[in-house]
Steps between C-alpha positions, in 0.01 A plus 500: 500500500792546739839644415729290283796347680743684276403823674548352844866474596590256772649643816811408687863437409622559143514126444121498495340564165422868453378668186736777395713467812831549322796379700293498817708750696351566841436840652819709485674554832477818703823681584575829668655813349876526545489755779870468597603619155303825527687824542403751770229744400335261253190419705357849482456775243754780454529706813432223751763427764775251422420151630800300619488122477611263772523127425359434847214743478275331248328670211467874550227714351490874550155629585478872432184628340634403159649157430629373171254218425760323287720434803255350751504122564310292248504131403719414204507187288787257461479249217760245614404165652637443852638163609426488872660260751290504817807451723871556449787452742270364766283812505169609352530721194281802431222399260452693177201730464178303472422683176828401335564197284716255690588132498529347846760245604379354828816464708335470840247780526172484311428693184389855582200436276375256764583698812641850552561700815446874544860525628790278401665521841289433808515748792629341821244677717152640478637842595718513188204402285272757666759776456527423127119532459525224239284186500638149558300272274527220247316481171442130432394386152543121516403426139664802334590430137871434451712636218501234224879467533484409869527147633175351627434451871628157604263235635630303799341173616599369844264204467302390803744681731382836369706819485751563782370762747607668821351317796421825682377761251419260212708698250596299192856400421676777304850619404536703821457215746847416636615141541734419791656195669604348169147543371326323788313816602375814329422841648187677381576839347167640623463387861854376579385155614749212476335211312603138449568418137293201386724200438396473137591864443846508657808602303855592597611861505773646283788725610275805459244360745243434229359161424690334218174442313365854550541603136322183386197555722272784384361549851854577626616732221189662350289779648182347359405133479183299484443193716263214427248507785454181702175364644535707816428809289176356359169548681311362198577382150641781282217687335441479124522805278137617496374801304138607540372778272212728606362725223265797542212478250294793632365757254798735538753223444320381187447846351858622559646186345666396829330159501606420144855616574520284812372191317743555214793553739424181692459298180839615375674460836391141561804373311726684748370306799747251653492173311408174668211316664520712818392819322127553552253769390148613576282789387194695609325819388301742709262797495224503763537121519790257464522259208724195536592276207570129495768433242495119498622359171207254482256789456442628149516855631570667838212482748398825674404480869350817650536607865243779561564537874773762540464533878548138606731384223550135407636293213253293294730198465762341721696376197550586134531877560878479469659247266845428358549737209598205281151355549294811438696728266259455207189570706670796671597656169148446367351663810733801485401559141130477590481714816495845330215383275312330783480827694501755215148621585553493876335799669596410857704793631568354846813313597532230768880525496556404865260208481665380179842507667362307797346244265823466304686449826258225605553327164877471558508497880605136518810560289581871514605689189478831321178695449526721191210746513393737221279774647359815336257670742462567871367193688136580574342175618566227751809436710743792492267738317602867500354840422673796336608704801585804288162522333347750740568822313867417454701417195751218505777753554658560835534853629671651796244322719684379809269200518553388140743227603219324686340415166792258451411313816266200473134552592511186713707184549308281256769482233782480754330206671448338161866551411616338824279199432627476143860517620441221752406273211776626266265691268634851468822698462474668162484864396261759362501610136326825408359598159316830517316591295497162327556527124383212284746623237825543690466306828446137387870469409604616847238281669627193315865574575430572866313170533763308306781630719297442817469128434836434331750697714713313756282441805429275794193405699408439869818678609623587848786746547717583801794737525762437768786727603806506725473548874494873571223562246142386484234515231276797567233461232412369154338706223340362184217279374473208740308355794664493844370257762808468724756771582796328332356379168298636212269289284496551125236287324670610179829679443658586167800668339345849530425488873726664758468489878657772713640392837601761758738442791586652837784448745450304819871481585837623377667348196875448506718743305652345185299181548233405246125515538311226324153496346324190373168475318344154482206450265313170512279463192347265245605521136241508223592134442420399859851478648554634851816713525681729743677797341765635739647846434801620703664839542788579738617861545774666705409683820619853567477760774603778261214719383702602197509137383120479512475793262788382282339159451135607490282350226297786352249297299427260785454785745271678259293182451466493880382864512259435213340205677477688830327791326249270325435319827396828663260623232181341640559637850663844454422812296718534190671824614624319810640210296675740261649687797617175656673395177670839471604498866650153466722630220593811699582303815732262316686783327515703820654205684764466229571873506529510879701186562691411183564803277833677547400815311281720716426803282135589554466590131525139390258212493720196552366168378652159577631350178287188527183702568553802277177426311289463814356856475404444136329169570329643808360785291380242245323311779332818626376570145398140427152382406459343843566821693337760274178662616352489150406189306262211560497318829498174307834596345645571843367169628654317204831682556498380862439142387796514261734648759413243768699229320713702255862398445803723556570517127150635423456728802691800362351487145146494643541858627803611296415382149719468193460765227613393153489690169362271230470738205872478419574132559629457146759778536654409837876505543487246788333235288685220681226495766141417422350758736628860479639676805220648704450875524482704818141540618445867425305693238816632334557151362150470351491685168183558303654355185572169672331178610590360844430183695477531877476164680484401866471124473119514495401759241656637187405861422581605143515879475453640148608862458285748310771561238600144416600440139205336314743244358589392854131465586449289192792272583412440867119524507394457138329841489618821333352760736452561870124512452505143369672355806281234665348555843580140597850398401589161360865512401535334162816416309513656155740429218767757589814514714370747760186298568707185537733666750214651704341156529834346598549759773149451639529120493840508669367722778208262544746212531719685748208603718315167475199719427305564182497880511159656451567763232323835498532798266559841659467842339578852616193704593303189590456327840721220371781750442465636853514146632820433305664818630412409858771233472768758414634487853753780468238757401307710745140390552214675678579490869808281449869589465711470189813286547721807551250650746480170686879490542488853641217398734688192621812708558315761701334234714839343571643840589217563746559162664871574532443823692 
């Protein structure tokens, strides 16, 4: 049996049903310590030199051999909700921190959830950007979930005429295109071309030079709109919503309970598929052969069709392998209930994973769709078969081997070629989920929730995306999960609310001082109900030649997301020490540029941090210590980490490497009970007491650390056991009939809702490997071969000093 729905909170905005979600407050905002209010001599212990403060110098940290750890920059929480207007007084406003709770009022620029820039003023020249050492990039998340209090994106239908576009660069009409000659012409804000206004779209201008109907037309007053696509945007009929399930039934999958969990998850998730006649499903199982199933309603039971050839794969039928879910639900449910029993005595250990994927693709090739594959062992037969490359006298743990990164490179191009073919026919674009080792006790709930969210979250199919920008800049590259056939566009067979694409830029000319630089993302896609739409996202930012403005208006979280993705991108081709050094040097170069060109205080005894980037050293240290860049751990875990990072959003980038630490043993005695989730603790061992219970979460995993001196009554209330020895090896968090248990479950469910991820919970104890793993996330502590936070600040300062000489 699968997990009951009551234990499976829905994800997304608070308006969605969530068990124990309380008021549905989102993740508390991040603010910075009030440095200006500090008195001299407060950043160091007694006896350190006095540290003067200059309002133009940025945050100052003394770096003698001893630093007061209580005075170094750390993130702080702010519980208030921010109302954010994207533009005021004709200018872009600085967006709130991505991690804060804010309600967007689209007044011309898009919501920062949809598109954020690494800097909120654009450098006029490439030289200014190079001097700053900062990246110029956009993080684009076209389907990002809005706050439930925000207005929905407006749909605009221009009829057969189609949306108004620039004749030269093909940019879509937006609030920054300027109408002239009493509205007879409009000037493109990106390329500067003077266009004729279509007769049916003309309108007189008001005294302010704006069209009199501008505030009534979403495309002229909103940063984000959606256009109905006309026939010119259709190369074929919009694809239906097709979901094809492939289930591993090899011996390992059966014996671990993975097959039963997959069947149960699919059976429960069917009701979350989009409603309507265009929603279609199909199913196959595989071990050393592939087993298709005809689900026609006329048959008394599903018909199995076996494909034994896993080298030259084919489908046994041209029709009836995918059917409208409304026509086959009963047979599908019957089959899902039967599969674990049908294969319960299966002794086939081999897996034809690649061949099964190819066969699934062939089954839905004519329509496109989503392949949802449940796999438990290394593919060993047929197309795309692999061998364990670490088996020759090696454990699955990386060492200091300089060649270890090559194990993350593909053996050949088989799967890449397959992926390109799938993408051409709109049959890929998802993500990897990782359950290791699979637990039949605790993982079915996560498997079901992951599947449920995968098929029910906001998403589009057969998408094409292009980002345009003002003259003076050009798109340099795209990063993320997509297929790229032409230089200007990226193809996304499927894109959803969790997917982010990073777009980097470079200068090819000079931008004009005090002018604005425009960016426009256009996403052509098909809705799950078969409608073809164009989502257009606009952002216009001021240009500056002042280096100090770049630092003043830098976006820390967006820059860090950029560094995170660049680091992950380099893992398969560079040794880990080199990637860690590059991340550290990026931080040092940015801070050294600020120190050299912007800081007014020049005392060599101070590390001066730009206010907007004061947490950059801390987040850089967290990246260096992250799962992806550690030399210990399983290669599979590093590979999974890379897959997450490739499309991670800005809001989840920092928590992935700098997790949240929450005490849960004292939830019933909190003074700040007005918020559901307690304030997080600093990530150091001083905050982890042996008489406490703590939850550490990074958006993927939830580690629950149980101290060796926890009160037995607390153990009883949270875990239902009265002693440490009775704690389960595999944790399933239950809700017992007491206040503390209720609050712990509310906190966990709220975090799951915020993160759109069903945290995989794991118990950790001191003196065990699990306890060491938990403590490896205490970023501020010293680790073998890696700095503590204080030591890292000293190291950064010394490197800056050496560069200044």
